[in-house]
C-alpha positions as CSV (number, residue, x, y, z in Angstrom):
1,M,7.9,-8.4,54.8
2,P,5.5,-11.3,55.7
3,A,4.3,-13.8,53.1
4,Q,1.1,-13.0,51.3
5,P,-1.8,-14.6,53.3
6,P,-4.5,-16.7,51.6
7,S,-7.2,-14.6,49.9
8,I,-11.0,-14.8,50.4
9,V,-12.7,-13.0,47.5
10,I,-16.4,-12.0,48.1
11,V,-18.4,-12.1,44.9
12,G,-22.1,-11.5,44.1
13,R,-24.6,-9.5,42.1
14,P,-25.5,-5.9,43.2
15,N,-27.2,-5.2,46.5
16,V,-26.9,-8.7,48.2
17,G,-24.8,-7.5,51.2
18,K,-21.2,-8.1,50.0
19,S,-19.9,-4.9,51.6
20,T,-21.7,-5.6,54.9
21,L,-20.1,-9.1,55.0
22,F,-16.7,-7.6,54.2
23,N,-17.1,-5.1,57.1
24,R,-18.3,-7.9,59.4
25,L,-15.3,-10.2,58.6
26,T,-12.7,-7.4,58.8
27,G,-14.2,-5.7,61.8
28,T,-14.0,-2.3,60.0
29,R,-16.2,0.1,58.1
30,R,-14.0,0.3,55.0
31,S,-16.7,-0.4,52.5
32,I,-19.6,2.0,52.1
33,V,-23.0,0.3,52.8
34,T,-26.3,1.8,51.6
35,D,-29.6,0.6,50.1
36,E,-28.5,1.9,46.7
37,P,-27.1,-0.9,44.4
38,G,-23.8,-0.6,42.7
39,I,-21.9,1.5,45.4
40,T,-18.8,-0.7,45.4
41,R,-16.8,-0.5,42.2
42,D,-13.1,-1.1,43.0
43,R,-11.5,-3.9,44.9
44,I,-11.4,-3.3,48.6
45,Y,-8.8,-5.2,50.7
46,G,-8.8,-6.0,54.4
47,T,-7.3,-8.5,56.8
48,L,-8.9,-11.2,59.1
49,T,-7.4,-13.4,61.8
50,W,-9.3,-16.6,62.5
51,E,-8.0,-19.5,64.6
52,G,-4.5,-18.0,64.7
53,Q,-4.3,-17.7,60.9
54,S,-4.2,-14.5,58.9
55,L,-6.5,-14.2,55.9
56,E,-6.9,-11.5,53.2
57,V,-10.5,-10.5,52.5
58,V,-11.3,-8.8,49.1
59,D,-14.6,-7.0,48.5
60,T,-15.6,-6.7,44.8
61,G,-18.3,-4.7,43.1
62,G,-21.7,-6.1,42.1
63,I,-21.2,-8.1,38.9
64,V,-23.6,-8.1,35.9
65,P,-21.8,-10.2,33.3
66,D,-23.8,-9.2,30.2
67,E,-24.0,-5.5,31.0
68,K,-22.6,-3.4,28.1
69,A,-22.2,-0.1,30.1
70,A,-18.6,1.0,30.8
71,I,-18.7,0.9,34.6
72,P,-20.2,-2.6,35.0
73,R,-17.7,-3.9,32.4
74,E,-14.8,-2.4,34.4
75,I,-16.2,-3.9,37.6
76,L,-16.2,-7.3,36.1
77,R,-12.6,-6.8,34.8
78,Q,-11.5,-5.8,38.3
79,A,-13.3,-8.8,39.8
80,R,-11.6,-11.2,37.4
81,K,-8.2,-10.0,38.6
82,A,-9.2,-10.8,42.1
83,F,-10.3,-14.3,41.0
84,D,-6.9,-15.0,39.7
85,K,-5.2,-14.4,43.1
86,A,-8.0,-15.9,45.2
87,S,-7.6,-18.9,47.4
88,V,-11.3,-19.2,48.1
89,L,-14.4,-17.7,46.4
90,V,-17.5,-16.8,48.5
91,L,-20.6,-16.2,46.4
92,V,-23.1,-14.0,48.3
93,V,-26.8,-14.5,47.5
94,D,-30.0,-13.1,48.9
95,A,-31.9,-15.8,50.8
96,R,-35.1,-13.8,50.7
97,E,-35.2,-13.5,46.9
98,G,-34.2,-17.1,46.2
99,V,-32.1,-18.2,43.2
100,T,-32.1,-15.7,40.4
101,P,-30.8,-16.2,36.8
102,L,-27.9,-13.8,37.6
103,D,-26.9,-16.0,40.6
104,E,-26.8,-19.0,38.4
105,E,-24.7,-17.3,35.8
106,L,-22.2,-16.0,38.5
107,A,-22.0,-19.5,40.0
108,R,-21.2,-21.0,36.6
109,L,-18.6,-18.3,36.1
110,L,-16.9,-19.0,39.4
111,R,-16.9,-22.8,39.0
112,D,-15.0,-22.3,35.7
113,T,-12.1,-20.8,37.7
114,G,-11.5,-24.1,39.5
115,K,-11.2,-22.3,42.9
116,P,-13.1,-23.6,46.0
117,L,-16.5,-22.1,46.0
118,F,-18.7,-21.3,49.1
119,I,-22.3,-20.1,48.9
120,A,-23.2,-17.5,51.7
121,A,-27.0,-17.2,51.8
122,N,-27.2,-13.8,53.3
123,K,-30.1,-12.0,55.2
124,V,-31.0,-15.1,57.2
125,D,-31.8,-13.2,60.4
126,T,-33.7,-16.0,62.4
127,Q,-33.5,-19.8,62.7
128,Q,-36.9,-20.0,61.0
129,Q,-35.4,-18.5,57.8
130,E,-32.6,-21.0,57.6
131,A,-34.8,-23.3,55.5
132,Q,-34.8,-20.7,52.8
133,S,-31.1,-21.4,52.0
134,A,-31.8,-25.0,50.9
135,V,-32.6,-23.9,47.3
136,F,-29.0,-22.6,46.8
137,Y,-27.5,-26.1,46.9
138,Q,-28.1,-26.2,43.1
139,L,-25.3,-23.5,42.9
140,G,-22.8,-25.3,45.0
141,K,-22.1,-28.1,47.5
142,Q,-21.2,-25.8,50.5
143,V,-24.1,-23.5,51.5
144,F,-24.0,-21.4,54.7
145,P,-27.0,-19.4,56.0
146,V,-25.5,-16.2,57.4
147,S,-26.6,-12.7,58.5
148,A,-23.9,-10.2,57.7
149,E,-25.9,-7.5,59.5
150,H,-26.1,-9.4,62.8
151,G,-23.0,-11.6,62.5
152,S,-24.7,-15.0,62.8
153,G,-23.3,-18.0,60.8
154,M,-19.8,-16.5,60.5
155,E,-18.1,-19.2,62.6
156,E,-19.3,-22.1,60.5
157,L,-18.3,-20.3,57.3
158,L,-14.8,-19.4,58.5
159,D,-14.2,-22.9,60.0
160,S,-15.0,-24.4,56.6
161,V,-12.7,-21.9,54.8
162,I,-9.8,-22.7,57.1
163,E,-10.3,-26.4,56.7
164,T,-10.3,-26.0,52.9
165,I,-7.2,-23.9,52.5
166,G,-5.3,-25.4,55.5
167,P,-3.2,-28.0,53.6
168,A,-2.3,-25.5,50.9
169,V,-1.1,-22.8,53.2
170,P,2.6,-23.9,53.6
171,E,3.0,-24.3,49.8
172,A,1.4,-20.9,49.2
173,E,3.6,-19.3,51.8
174,R,6.7,-20.7,50.3
175,A,5.7,-19.5,46.8
176,S,4.8,-16.1,48.1
177,A,8.0,-15.8,50.2
178,A,10.0,-16.7,47.1
179,A,8.2,-14.1,45.1
180,V,8.8,-11.5,47.8
181,S,12.4,-12.5,48.1
182,S,12.9,-12.0,44.4
183,I,11.3,-8.5,44.6
184,Q,13.5,-7.7,47.6
185,D,16.6,-8.7,45.7
186,E,15.6,-6.4,42.8
187,A,14.7,-3.6,45.2
188,G,17.9,-4.0,47.3
189,A,16.3,-4.3,50.7
190,S,16.5,-7.1,53.3
191,P,13.4,-8.6,54.9
192,E,14.4,-7.3,58.4
193,K,14.7,-3.8,57.1
194,L,11.3,-4.0,55.4
195,K,9.7,-5.3,58.5
196,E,11.1,-2.6,60.7
197,E,10.3,0.3,58.4
198,K,6.8,1.7,58.6
199,P,5.0,2.2,55.2
200,I,4.7,5.8,54.0
201,E,1.0,6.5,53.9
202,V,0.1,8.6,50.9
203,A,-3.4,9.9,50.3
204,I,-4.4,11.0,46.8
205,I,-7.0,13.8,47.1
206,G,-8.7,16.3,44.8
207,R,-11.8,17.3,43.0
208,P,-13.7,14.7,40.9
209,N,-12.3,13.9,37.5
210,V,-8.8,15.3,37.9
211,G,-7.0,12.0,37.3
212,K,-6.5,10.6,40.8
213,S,-7.3,7.0,39.9
214,T,-5.1,7.3,36.7
215,L,-2.3,8.5,38.9
216,L,-2.7,5.5,41.3
217,N,-2.7,3.0,38.5
218,R,0.5,4.7,37.1
219,L,2.2,4.6,40.5
220,A,1.1,1.0,41.2
221,G,2.0,-0.3,37.7
222,E,-1.4,-2.0,37.3
223,E,-5.0,-1.3,36.8
224,R,-5.9,-1.0,40.4
225,S,-8.8,1.5,40.2
226,I,-11.5,2.0,37.6
227,V,-10.8,4.9,35.4
228,S,-13.7,6.6,33.6
229,A,-14.5,10.0,32.1
230,E,-17.6,10.1,34.3
231,P,-17.0,12.2,37.4
232,G,-17.4,10.4,40.7
233,T,-16.4,7.0,39.5
234,T,-14.4,6.2,42.7
235,R,-16.6,5.7,45.7
236,D,-14.6,3.8,48.3
237,S,-11.0,4.5,49.4
238,V,-8.7,2.1,47.6
239,D,-5.5,1.1,49.3
240,T,-2.5,-0.2,47.3
241,D,1.0,-1.1,48.7
242,V,3.9,-0.5,46.3
243,L,7.5,-1.7,46.9
244,R,10.1,0.5,45.3
245,N,13.8,0.8,45.9
246,G,13.5,-0.9,49.3
247,K,10.7,1.2,50.6
248,V,7.0,0.4,51.0
249,Y,4.5,3.1,49.9
250,R,0.8,2.7,50.7
251,F,-1.2,4.8,48.3
252,V,-4.9,5.6,49.1
253,D,-7.1,6.6,46.1
254,T,-10.0,8.7,47.6
255,A,-13.3,9.8,46.1
256,G,-13.5,13.2,44.6
257,I,-14.4,15.8,47.3
258,R,-17.2,18.1,46.5
259,R,-19.0,20.9,48.3
260,K,-21.9,19.8,50.6
261,G,-24.4,21.5,48.4
262,K,-23.2,19.5,45.4
263,T,-23.5,16.1,47.1
264,K,-27.2,14.9,46.9
265,L,-27.0,11.1,47.1
266,V,-26.2,9.3,50.4
267,A,-23.4,7.4,48.7
268,E,-21.7,10.6,47.6
269,K,-21.9,12.1,51.1
270,L,-20.4,8.9,52.6
271,S,-17.6,8.9,49.9
272,V,-16.6,12.4,51.0
273,V,-16.6,11.3,54.6
274,M,-14.4,8.3,53.8
275,A,-12.0,10.5,51.8
276,R,-11.6,12.9,54.7
277,R,-11.0,10.0,57.0
278,S,-8.4,8.5,54.7
279,L,-6.7,11.9,54.7
280,E,-6.5,11.9,58.5
281,R,-4.5,8.7,58.6
282,A,-2.0,9.6,55.9
283,D,1.5,11.0,56.2
284,V,1.6,12.8,52.8
285,A,-1.3,14.2,50.8
286,L,-1.0,14.4,47.0
287,L,-3.3,17.3,46.0
288,V,-4.1,16.6,42.4
289,V,-5.1,19.6,40.3
290,D,-6.2,19.8,36.7
291,A,-3.4,21.8,35.1
292,E,-5.6,22.6,32.1
293,L,-8.2,24.3,34.2
294,G,-5.8,25.7,36.9
295,V,-6.4,26.1,40.6
296,T,-10.1,26.5,41.4
297,A,-11.9,27.5,44.6
298,S,-12.7,23.8,45.3
299,D,-9.0,23.0,45.0
300,A,-8.2,25.7,47.5
301,T,-10.9,24.3,49.9
302,I,-9.5,20.7,49.7
303,A,-6.0,22.1,50.2
304,G,-7.3,23.8,53.3
305,Y,-8.6,20.4,54.6
306,A,-5.1,18.9,54.1
307,E,-3.4,21.8,55.8
308,D,-5.8,21.8,58.8
309,S,-5.3,18.1,59.3
310,G,-1.5,18.5,59.6
311,R,-0.6,16.4,56.6
312,S,2.4,17.1,54.5
313,V,1.3,18.3,51.0
314,I,2.6,17.9,47.5
315,I,0.8,19.9,44.8
316,V,0.5,17.6,41.7
317,M,-0.5,19.5,38.5
318,N,-1.9,16.6,36.4
319,K,-2.7,16.6,32.7
320,W,0.4,18.7,32.0
321,D,0.4,17.4,28.5
322,L,-3.0,19.1,27.8
323,A,-1.8,22.3,29.4
324,T,1.3,22.5,27.3
325,A,-0.7,21.7,24.2
326,A,-3.2,24.5,25.0
327,A,-0.2,26.9,25.6
328,R,1.2,26.0,22.2
329,D,-2.1,26.6,20.5
330,A,-2.4,30.0,22.2
331,S,1.2,30.8,21.1
332,E,0.4,29.9,17.5
333,R,-2.8,32.0,17.6
334,A,-0.8,35.0,19.0
335,K,1.8,34.6,16.3
336,R,-0.9,34.5,13.5
337,G,-2.5,37.5,15.1
338,A,0.7,39.4,15.1
339,T,1.4,38.5,11.5
340,A,-2.0,39.7,10.4
341,E,-1.7,42.9,12.3
342,R,1.8,43.5,10.8
343,A,0.3,43.1,7.4
344,G,-2.6,45.5,8.1
345,S,-0.5,48.1,9.8
346,R,1.8,48.9,6.9
347,T,-0.3,51.9,6.0
348,D,-0.8,53.0,9.6
349,G,2.8,53.9,10.4
350,K,5.7,52.1,11.9
351,K,5.3,53.5,15.4
352,D,1.7,52.2,15.9
353,F,2.7,48.8,14.4
354,H,5.6,48.4,16.9
355,H,3.3,49.2,19.8
356,R,0.6,46.7,18.8
357,S,3.0,43.9,17.9
358,Q,4.8,44.2,21.2
359,R,1.5,44.1,23.0
360,N,0.4,40.8,21.2
361,S,3.8,39.2,21.8
362,E,3.8,39.8,25.6
363,P,1.8,36.7,26.6
364,V,3.6,34.3,24.2
365,L,5.8,31.8,26.1
366,S,8.8,30.6,24.3
367,T,9.8,27.5,26.3
368,E,8.2,25.0,28.7
369,E,10.4,26.3,31.5
370,H,8.9,29.7,31.2
371,L,5.4,28.2,31.2
372,I,6.2,26.2,34.4
373,K,7.5,29.4,36.1
374,D,4.4,31.3,35.2
375,Y,2.2,28.5,36.4
376,E,4.0,28.3,39.7
377,E,3.4,32.0,40.3
378,L,-0.3,31.6,39.7
379,I,-0.5,28.6,42.0
380,R,1.4,30.3,44.8
381,A,-0.9,33.4,44.5
382,K,-4.0,31.2,44.9
383,L,-2.6,28.8,47.5
384,K,-0.6,31.3,49.7
385,F,-1.1,29.2,52.8
386,L,0.7,26.3,51.1
387,S,3.8,28.2,50.3
388,Y,5.9,25.4,51.8
389,A,4.4,22.7,49.5
390,P,6.5,21.6,46.5
391,I,4.9,21.6,43.1
392,I,5.3,18.9,40.4
393,F,4.0,19.0,36.8
394,L,3.2,15.6,35.3
395,S,0.9,13.6,33.2
396,A,-0.5,10.4,34.7
397,K,-1.9,9.3,31.4
398,T,1.4,9.4,29.5
399,G,3.6,8.7,32.6
400,D,5.7,11.9,31.9
401,R,7.5,12.9,35.1
402,V,5.6,10.4,37.3
403,A,8.8,8.7,38.4
404,K,10.1,12.0,39.9
405,L,7.1,11.9,42.3
406,Y,8.7,9.0,44.4
407,S,11.8,11.0,45.3
408,L,9.7,14.0,46.2
409,I,7.6,11.8,48.5
410,D,10.7,10.5,50.2
411,Q,12.0,14.1,50.8
412,V,8.6,15.3,52.2
413,A,8.2,12.2,54.4
414,A,11.8,12.6,55.8
415,A,11.2,16.3,56.5
416,R,7.9,15.4,58.3
417,R,9.6,12.9,60.6
418,R,12.7,15.0,61.3
419,R,13.6,15.8,64.9
420,I,16.0,18.6,65.9
421,T,17.9,18.7,69.2
422,T,17.2,21.4,71.7
423,G,20.8,22.6,71.5
424,E,20.7,23.0,67.8
425,L,17.4,24.8,68.0
426,N,18.7,27.3,70.5
427,R,21.9,28.0,68.6
428,W,19.6,28.8,65.6
429,L,17.5,31.0,67.9
430,S,20.5,33.0,69.0
431,E,21.3,33.9,65.4
432,V,17.7,35.1,64.6
433,D,17.0,38.8,64.9
434,L,13.7,38.5,66.9
435,Q,13.0,42.2,66.6
436,R,12.6,42.0,62.9
437,G,9.3,40.2,63.2
438,T,6.3,42.6,63.2
439,S,4.0,41.7,66.1
440,P,1.6,44.1,67.9
441,M,2.9,43.7,71.5
442,S,3.0,45.9,74.6
443,R,6.4,44.8,75.7
444,R,9.7,43.8,74.1
445,L,9.6,40.1,72.9
446,K,12.0,37.7,74.5
447,I,12.1,33.9,73.6
448,F,14.1,32.2,76.4
449,Y,14.5,28.9,74.6
450,V,12.7,26.6,72.1
451,T,12.4,22.8,71.9
452,Q,10.7,20.4,69.6
453,A,7.9,18.6,71.3
454,S,7.0,16.1,68.5
455,S,7.2,15.3,64.8
456,S,4.6,14.4,62.2
457,P,4.0,17.3,61.9
458,P,7.0,19.1,63.5
459,T,5.8,20.9,66.6
460,F,7.9,23.3,68.6
461,V,7.4,24.8,72.1
462,L,8.3,28.5,72.6
463,F,9.1,29.8,76.1
464,T,8.6,33.6,76.0
465,N,8.1,36.6,78.3
466,Q,4.7,37.4,76.8
467,T,1.4,37.1,78.7
468,Q,-0.6,36.3,75.6
469,R,-0.1,34.2,72.5
470,L,2.2,35.5,69.8
471,H,0.5,37.2,66.8
472,F,0.1,34.9,63.8
473,S,2.3,37.1,61.7
474,Y,5.2,36.7,64.2
475,E,4.7,32.9,64.1
476,R,4.9,33.0,60.3
477,F,8.1,35.0,60.7
478,L,9.6,32.3,62.9
479,E,8.3,29.6,60.6
480,N,10.0,31.1,57.6
481,R,13.3,31.4,59.5
482,L,13.0,27.7,60.5
483,R,12.4,26.6,57.0
484,E,15.3,28.6,55.7
485,H,17.7,26.9,58.1
486,F,16.3,23.3,58.5
487,Q,14.4,22.8,55.2
488,F,11.1,21.3,56.3
489,L,10.0,20.6,52.7
490,G,6.2,20.1,52.4
491,A,5.7,19.7,56.1
492,P,3.5,22.1,58.1
493,I,5.0,23.6,61.3
494,R,3.1,24.0,64.5
495,F,4.0,26.2,67.5
496,L,3.0,25.8,71.1
497,Q,3.7,28.7,73.5
498,R,4.5,28.6,77.2
499,M,3.4,32.1,78.3
500,K,4.5,34.1,81.3
501,E,1.8,34.3,83.9
502,K,0.3,37.7,84.7
503,R,1.1,39.3,88.0
504,G,-2.5,39.2,89.2
505,A,-2.8,35.5,88.2
506,S,0.5,34.5,89.8
507,R,-0.3,36.2,93.1
508,G,-1.2,33.5,95.7
509,E,0.5,30.8,93.6
510,G,4.0,31.2,95.1
511,D,5.5,29.6,98.1
512,S,4.1,30.0,101.7
513,S,6.7,32.6,102.7
514,N,5.6,35.0,100.0
515,R,1.9,34.5,100.9
516,A,2.7,35.2,104.6
517,S,4.5,38.4,103.8
518,R,1.5,39.7,101.9
519,R,-1.0,38.6,104.5
520,P,-2.3,41.5,106.7
521,Q,-1.2,41.6,110.4
522,A,-3.5,40.3,113.0
523,G,-5.5,43.0,115.0
524,R,-4.9,45.7,112.4
525,P,-7.8,46.6,110.1
526,T,-7.0,46.8,106.4
527,R,-7.9,49.5,103.9
528,G,-11.6,49.7,103.1
529,R,-12.7,48.0,106.4
530,P,-14.3,49.6,109.4
531,G,-11.8,51.1,111.9
532,W,-9.1,51.8,109.3
533,K,-7.3,55.1,109.7
534,P,-4.3,56.5,107.7
535,D,-1.0,56.5,109.4
536,A,-0.4,59.7,111.5
537,K,3.1,60.1,110.0
538,Q,1.6,60.3,106.5
539,P,-1.5,62.6,106.7
540,P,-3.8,62.4,103.7
541,K,-3.4,65.0,101.0
542,R,-6.2,67.6,100.7
543,R,-7.1,68.8,97.3
544,S,-7.5,72.5,96.9
545,R,-10.2,74.1,94.9
546,P,-9.2,75.7,91.6
547,G,-8.1,79.4,92.3
548,A,-8.2,79.0,96.1
549,K,-5.3,80.5,98.2
550,P,-3.3,78.2,100.4
551,R,-4.4,78.2,104.1
552,S,-1.9,79.4,106.7
553,R,-1.1,77.1,109.7
554,D,-0.9,80.1,112.1
């Protein structure tokens, strides 16, 4: 695992072009850029290579130090955490608006950290506008007129950054390497092994306000994402690398996915697009569902996105503590109702009392295991297409059962990358009763052999005697038999079919001898052409009229 590179933290007030500068430096479109202020809220990390040196770039949200609202205070708290790990601070200002009181306050706040400070006077699109950046020398000694939109002025800024952090790089690498070495000793993994293994990409998806950011913070062991009761708090996709038991997990906290009719602002639409894009590059998707509300139609739609993309899926029933508390309250209410009915039914007869008390006691669950079992049945009924996905019940807020999620991710990731030899597959195929599967076919099904074409997700190629694709019900039958034997936990299975060509389609595609044998002989007219006559040895049959007597040849 390489040493942690020096960190460049981009800071500024809202709507001065911080995210545009971040995207320009990293060469990506990780941060959402719109005209609406306050889009970025969490810390966004990226990498940059300049003059052969690797740098870490951090985008922070727009800072308003004196703001009392919850979201701005959380943005400032997240930015302060980035300040502590920064090697260089870059204060982005708007050259068109000049120096504002908020810029002065931020510059004072950054100077107090003792870190090297650079002023990036953004929105200087022409050389005539470079003079507008002179007023910002009152904020710092190093001012660079730049245009994040067009990319001008980046070379001078980066050269100065490299020159400033250059002498401190070896010491920083040694300290970081020592820290990583201590972590590796605790995790029990060698640096060579960590370098060879690819991180497990895990996307956390779900509806707004189901606890995705809380789950990420619990898994990462730090306040990585802003958590608020307000739906739609997370806008950008937040990546976090976690080292645990010698394995590297890369968790991606995504924005809550809503229906298109519910997203009105441009930032919300872009957040959904970024969430779908983060899902496409993940190995495993954690579908977070509010256990107190149960599986909704929106949850089923998001689950369909994950299944269509070919990601392995784990269904995470979050807020399980609230669900169990609601079940206990319902159980107590049912008991009180049964007691009241028992007291009122003494005069109505014992038979009627027994019937009503039994009816009231039916929905009462005695243990948590029974509650989990009933919940699983409801979830499977609403998410039938994810029958292969494991279900885990946890509480991200209290941390209950969160540790079990890591082992489940390992199992699902291993099943996704599993490859099975062709010999083992065909031995399994010989033991399967292929005629048990119900498929509307015109001929008896034969599967000559099967082989695995790829993994992630597992994809198998079937060579059959059919002239058209197998019915989806028969593919589901084969998928169930595969899962019973090879245990592809949480991983979707794909089938490709090599079909037998139809006779009409294969005619003329064989070798030259077959084509020559079917070619008509030269000088002899073929059927349907002028001059053709039937062979004398085989006279054509004459049809007799109904009721006519056969004619005599005499």
